[in-house]
C-alpha positions in Angstrom: 0.0 0.0 0.0 1.2 3.5 -0.8 1.8 5.0 2.7 1.2 8.5 1.4 -2.5 7.8 1.5 -2.8 6.1 4.9 -4.5 9.0 6.6 -6.7 9.6 3.5 -7.9 5.9 3.4 -8.6 6.0 7.2 -10.9 9.0 6.6 -12.6 7.4 3.6 -13.3 4.1 5.4 -15.1 6.0 8.2 -17.1 8.5 6.1 -20.3 8.1 4.1 -21.1 11.5 2.4 -18.4 13.0 0.2 -18.0 16.2 -1.8 -15.4 16.4 -4.6 -14.4 19.9 -5.8 -11.8 21.5 -8.0 -10.8 25.0 -9.1 -12.7 27.7 -11.0 -11.9 28.0 -14.7 -11.4 24.2 -14.9 -9.2 22.5 -17.5 -8.6 18.9 -18.4 -6.8 17.9 -15.2 -9.4 19.6 -13.0 -12.3 18.0 -14.7 -10.7 14.5 -15.2 -9.4 14.2 -11.7 -12.6 15.5 -10.2 -14.9 13.1 -12.1 -12.4 10.2 -11.7 -12.3 10.7 -8.0 -16.0 11.0 -7.7 -16.6 7.7 -9.7 -13.9 5.9 -7.6 -15.6 6.9 -4.4 -19.0 5.8 -5.7 -17.4 2.5 -6.6 -16.3 2.2 -2.9 -20.0 2.5 -1.9 -20.0 6.2 -0.9 -22.6 8.9 -1.4 -20.7 11.5 -3.6 -21.4 14.9 -5.0 -19.0 16.4 -7.6 -19.0 20.2 -7.8 -17.4 22.8 -10.0 -18.4 26.5 -9.7 -18.0 27.0 -13.4 -19.5 24.8 -16.2 -17.6 21.8 -17.6 -15.8 23.2 -20.7 -17.5 22.0 -23.9 -14.6 19.8 -25.0 -14.7 17.8 -21.8 -18.4 17.2 -21.7 -17.9 13.8 -23.5 -16.2 12.5 -20.3 -18.2 9.8 -18.6 -19.9 11.3 -15.6 -19.6 15.0 -16.8 -23.4 15.3 -16.7 -23.5 14.5 -13.0 -21.3 17.5 -12.0 -23.3 20.1 -10.1 -22.6 23.8 -10.1 -24.5 24.8 -7.0 -24.2 23.9 -3.4 -27.3 25.9 -2.3 -28.9 23.9 0.5 -26.1 21.4 0.6 -24.8 20.3 4.0 -23.7 17.4 6.1 -20.6 16.2 4.2 -18.2 14.1 6.1 -15.3 14.6 3.8 -14.4 17.0 0.9 -11.8 16.0 -1.6 -10.2 19.1 -3.2 -8.3 18.0 -6.3 -5.9 20.0 -8.6 -6.2 23.2 -6.5 -3.3 25.0 -4.8 -5.3 27.6 -2.8 -8.7 27.2 -1.1 -10.2 30.4 -2.5 -9.7 29.0 -6.0 -12.4 26.5 -5.3 -15.0 29.2 -5.7 -17.4 31.3 -3.7 -20.0 28.6 -3.6 -17.6 26.2 -1.8 -16.2 28.9 0.5 -19.7 29.7 1.6 -20.4 26.0 2.4 -20.9 25.6 6.2 -20.3 21.9 6.5 -17.6 20.7 4.1 -16.4 18.1 6.7 -12.7 17.1 6.7 -10.9 18.7 3.7 -8.5 16.4 1.9 -6.2 18.2 -0.5 -4.9 16.1 -3.3 -2.7 18.1 -5.7 0.6 18.4 -7.6 1.3 22.2 -7.7 4.5 23.2 -6.0 2.8 26.4 -4.9 0.0 24.5 -3.0 -0.4 26.1 0.4 -1.6 22.9 2.2 -5.0 24.3 3.0 -6.5 20.8 3.8 -6.9 19.0 7.1 -5.1 16.2 5.3 -2.7 17.1 2.4 -1.2 14.8 -0.2 0.7 17.2 -2.5 3.1 15.5 -5.0 5.0 18.1 -7.0 6.7 15.4 -9.0 3.4 14.0 -10.3 2.4 14.9 -13.8 -1.1 15.9 -12.8 -3.7 15.7 -10.1 -5.1 12.8 -12.2 -1.9 10.9 -11.5 -2.3 11.5 -7.8 -6.0 10.3 -8.0 -4.7 7.2 -9.9 -2.3 6.5 -7.0 -5.1 6.9 -4.5 -7.3 4.4 -6.3 -4.6 1.8 -6.3 -3.8 2.4 -2.6 -7.5 2.3 -1.6 -8.3 -0.8 -3.7 -10.8 1.1 -5.8 -11.6 -0.6 -9.1 -10.6 1.6 -12.0 -13.4 1.2 -14.5 -13.3 2.2 -18.2 -15.1 5.4 -17.1 -12.6 6.3 -14.4 -9.7 5.3 -16.7 -10.9 7.7 -19.4 -11.2 10.6 -17.0 -7.8 10.1 -15.5 -6.2 9.5 -18.9 -7.5 12.9 -20.0 -6.2 14.5 -16.8 -2.7 13.1 -17.5 -2.7 13.8 -21.2 -3.7 17.4 -21.0 -1.5 18.4 -18.1 1.6 16.9 -19.8 0.8 18.8 -23.0 0.1 15.5 -24.8 3.2 14.1 -23.2 5.4 16.9 -24.5 6.4 18.5 -21.2 9.0 17.4 -18.6 6.1 16.2 -16.4 5.8 13.3 -18.9 7.9 11.1 -16.6 8.3 7.4 -17.0 5.7 7.0 -14.2 3.2 9.2 -16.2 3.7 7.0 -19.3 3.3 3.8 -17.3 0.1 5.0 -15.6 -1.3 6.3 -18.9 -0.6 3.0 -20.5 -2.4 1.2 -17.7 -5.4 3.5 -18.1 -5.4 2.6 -21.8 -5.3 -1.1 -20.9 -8.3 -0.5 -18.6 -10.4 1.1 -21.4 -9.3 4.7 -22.2 -9.1 5.2 -25.9 -6.2 7.5 -27.0 -7.7 7.9 -30.5 -11.2 8.9 -29.2 -9.8 11.2 -26.5 -7.4 12.9 -28.9 -10.1 13.5 -31.5 -12.6 14.9 -28.9 -10.0 17.1 -27.0 -7.9 18.4 -29.8 -9.8 18.1 -33.1 -13.4 19.1 -32.1 -13.2 22.9 -31.7 -16.1 25.1 -32.9 -15.3 27.6 -35.7 -15.7 30.5 -33.2 -12.6 29.5 -31.4 -10.6 30.0 -34.6 -12.3 33.3 -35.3 -11.3 34.4 -31.7 -7.7 33.1 -32.3 -7.4 35.3 -35.4 -8.3 38.4 -33.3 -6.0 37.4 -30.5 -3.0 36.8 -32.7 -3.4 40.2 -34.2 -2.5 41.6 -30.7 0.8 39.8 -30.6 3.7 41.8 -29.2 7.3 40.6 -28.9 9.6 42.5 -26.6 13.4 42.0 -26.3 15.0 42.3 -22.9 18.0 44.5 -23.3 21.2 42.9 -22.0 19.7 39.5 -21.5 21.1 38.0 -24.7 19.4 35.9 -27.4 16.4 33.6 -26.7 15.2 35.8 -23.8 12.3 37.8 -25.3 8.8 38.2 -23.9 5.8 37.6 -26.2 2.3 38.5 -25.3 -1.2 38.4 -26.6 -4.5 39.8 -25.3 -8.1 38.6 -25.2 -10.8 41.3 -24.6 -14.5 41.0 -23.7 -15.2 42.8 -27.1 -13.4 39.9 -28.9 -15.7 37.4 -27.1 -18.8 39.5 -28.2 -17.6 39.7 -31.8 -17.0 36.0 -32.2 -19.6 34.5 -29.8 -16.8 32.7 -28.1 -16.2 32.5 -24.4 -13.2 32.1 -22.0 -13.0 28.4 -22.5 -12.3 28.9 -26.2 -9.2 30.9 -25.4 -7.7 28.0 -23.5 -4.1 27.3 -24.8 -3.8 30.5 -26.7 -0.8 31.5 -24.5 1.2 28.7 -26.1 1.2 30.6 -29.4 3.2 33.3 -27.6 5.6 30.9 -26.0 6.1 29.0 -29.2 7.9 31.9 -31.0 11.6 31.6 -31.8 13.7 33.5 -29.3 11.0 33.9 -26.7 11.7 32.9 -23.1 8.2 33.6 -21.7 4.8 33.9 -23.3 2.0 35.9 -21.7 -1.8 36.0 -22.3 -3.8 38.8 -20.7 -7.5 37.9 -20.7 -10.0 40.7 -19.7 -12.3 39.3 -17.1 -14.4 42.5 -16.6 -13.9 46.2 -16.1 -10.4 46.7 -14.7 -9.7 43.0 -14.3 -7.4 40.6 -16.1 -6.3 37.0 -15.8 -2.7 36.6 -16.7 -1.4 33.3 -18.0 2.4 32.7 -18.1 4.3 30.0 -20.0 8.1 29.7 -19.9 10.5 27.6 -21.9 12.8 27.3 -18.9 15.3 29.3 -17.0 12.6 31.7 -15.6 10.4 30.4 -12.8 7.0 32.0 -13.6 5.4 30.5 -10.5 7.6 32.8 -8.5 6.3 35.7 -10.6 2.7 34.7 -10.2 3.0 34.3 -6.4 4.0 38.0 -6.2 0.5 38.7 -7.5 -1.3 36.1 -5.3 -1.3 33.5 -8.1 0.4 30.1 -8.4 1.2 27.2 -10.6 4.4 25.5 -11.8 7.8 26.8 -12.7 7.0 26.9 -16.4 3.2 27.4 -16.3 1.5 29.7 -13.9 -1.1 32.4 -13.6 -2.7 35.1 -11.5 -5.5 37.6 -11.5 -4.9 41.4 -11.4 -6.8 44.7 -11.2 -6.0 47.7 -13.3 -6.0 48.8 -16.9 -4.4 46.6 -19.5 -1.4 49.0 -19.6 -1.0 48.9 -15.9 -1.2 45.2 -15.6 1.2 44.7 -18.5 3.7 47.1 -17.0 3.7 45.4 -13.6 4.1 41.9 -15.0 6.8 42.8 -17.5 8.8 44.8 -15.0 9.1 41.7 -12.7 9.7 39.3 -15.7 12.5 41.5 -17.0 14.2 41.2 -13.6 13.8 37.4 -13.6 15.0 37.0 -17.2 18.1 39.1 -16.4 18.8 37.0 -13.3 18.5 33.8 -15.4 20.8 35.3 -18.0 23.4 36.1 -15.3 23.2 32.7 -13.7 23.2 31.0 -17.1 20.0 29.1 -16.4 19.2 27.3 -19.6 15.9 26.3 -21.1 14.1 23.4 -19.5 11.2 21.6 -20.9 7.9 23.1 -19.7 6.5 21.0 -16.8 2.8 21.4 -16.8 -0.2 23.5 -17.8 -2.4 25.6 -15.5 
């Protein structure tokens, strides 16, 4: 038995009513690990509610169990245990969860190095490829049967958070576990088609507008391959195309993918005077350290935060800090490292 889960399994054995939650603005790892955990607990004979404050993104609604995810906790109470998966800070679980009066014991299962250990029980594994991998390990330790439905959810979690096994988080363990999930019923072909080749036309219309905002900024004195690239998504672009925030997922990688760029940025307008900033690094610059300065979090090569101010003000603050970090990396000779994970 995996001793990391001893305290978790003890709580599970004694409890009956469970809540499983993940962060706002959910992506593949959040959705896959949430549903996978909920299905595993149901398989252990538990009463389970799966909750996300935001809707399940369109591209993940094919996942078995996606239709059972609730988006309101109004009137909910009496949970013995809450599992929080793929979330580094409690407030990112959303206002609905924060307002819940009886969440029970909170068990925090995660892989973000910036996780602040907000749970009553914490199993945080920074070396894991994804929260889905941590849930997989829990299932094995707890003796939960991994059905085809669970396998599909956890495979999506691992696949998406390793960038389709392109990032350094695609460890031998991640490949082994993904292979086992395929053996148990996950279909790589079906998942790939649904996740990567099933976008609505409005996503591409939005992408065209976003790429038109591209800026590439050299950092004086930092040498080659240390530029900053940035793109912007505005509320007006959403109105023009009929797209929404989920359709902008992954656009930051177009900025990072430019030759000579060390860090790619995406500024997404969330409302009047508000922006969500996504950061992606090729290595050398720890963008999680940058995001934490603005109450955000994530991984060394994939992080984000939310900020108040005009677009010009937000850009100026982020770029000022990034330039310092890039110069530090240039001085220390920190080379490019493969991106570890998405956020």
